[in-house]
N, C-alpha and C positions, 0 to 999 in steps of 0.2 A: 504494500500500500504506500510506503514511503517513496518508492521509485515512481509510482504513478503520480503522486503529488509533486515531486520534483519536476517531472516533465510538464505537468499541468501548469505549474507556477511559471516555469521558463517560457512555455508557449504563450501564456497570457502576457508576459512582459514583451516577448518578441512581437506578438500581434499588435500590442499598443505602440511599440516603436515603429512598426511598419506603417501604422495609421499616421503617426506624426511625420514620418519621412514623406509619405505620399501626399499628405496635406500640404506640407512645405513645398514640395516640388510643383504642385498645381498652382501655387501662388507666384512662383518665379520662373517657371518654364512653360513653353507652349503646350496647350492642351490637346493638340492633334496627335501627339505621340505619347504612349504610356511610360514616360520617364520615371515616374515614381516606382513602378514595378521593376524597371531595369536597375535603378539605383539600389533598391533593397536586395535584389537577387545578386548583384555584384558585391555589395557590402557583406551580405550574409555568407557568400562563398569565401570572401577574404577572411572573415571572422572564423568560419568553420575550418579553413585551411590552417590558420594560426593555432586554433584550439587543438586540432588533431595532430598536425605535424610539429608544432612548437611545444605543446604541453603534454598531450597524451603519449606520443611516441617517446618522450623523455621521462615519462612516468611522473609528471608534475601535476597531473589531473586525476583525481580519484574518481571512482565510478559514479558517485553521486553528483559531483560537479560536471562530469561529462554528460550525464543525463539532463541536468538542469540547463547547461549552456549549449551543448552541441545538439542534442535531440530536441529539447524543449525550446530554448530561445531561438536558435537558428531555424528550427522547423516552423516556429510561429512567425518568425521575421520574414523568411523568404516566401515567395508567392508563385510557385510554379503553376499552380492551378489558375491563379489570376492571370498570369502570363498567357496561358493557353486560351482562356476565355477572351482576353483582349486581342489575341491574334485572330481568333475566329471572328470576332466583331469587325476587325479591320478587313478580313476577307469578305465578310458579308456586305461591307460597305464598298466593296471593289477597290480597296486601297492595297493593291497587291504589292507595290513597292514598299509601303510602310509595314505591311505584314511580314514581308521577307526580311526587311531590316530589323524588325523586332525579333524575329527568330534568330537571325545571325548574331545580333548584338548580345542577346540574352545567353545564347549557348557559348559563344566565343569568350565574352567578357566574364561569365561566371567561372568557366574553366580557367581563364587567366587569373581570376581572383583566388581560386584555390592554389594555383601554381605560385602566385606571389606570396600567399600565406606560407607556402612551403619554403620558398626562398628566404623570406624574412626570418624564419626560425632556424635556418642553417647557419 
């Protein structure tokens, strides 16, 4: 039950921070592209890379903190399901270039975020 509560708590904070980042991005970036989702996916991947490669592999992250931060927070913070929905919406609106750009940037930059997290911790 403790493990469930750790994931639950982390996901709540992750979702709250996702909301803040998305709201902030809508105020300062054009609304025709889902920048908020892109930002949280890249940041979440960077954070996850640092947690796993920097702390977990060096055994600096106990299993409870790993559940709280990696599974809970990063899982609640990143938004792959939202990314998928926004891509479908762009396709439905016949915004094929924006949909393709959304797919490309989310996939490439989140992988890059994980890799940078790996490099930062080495």
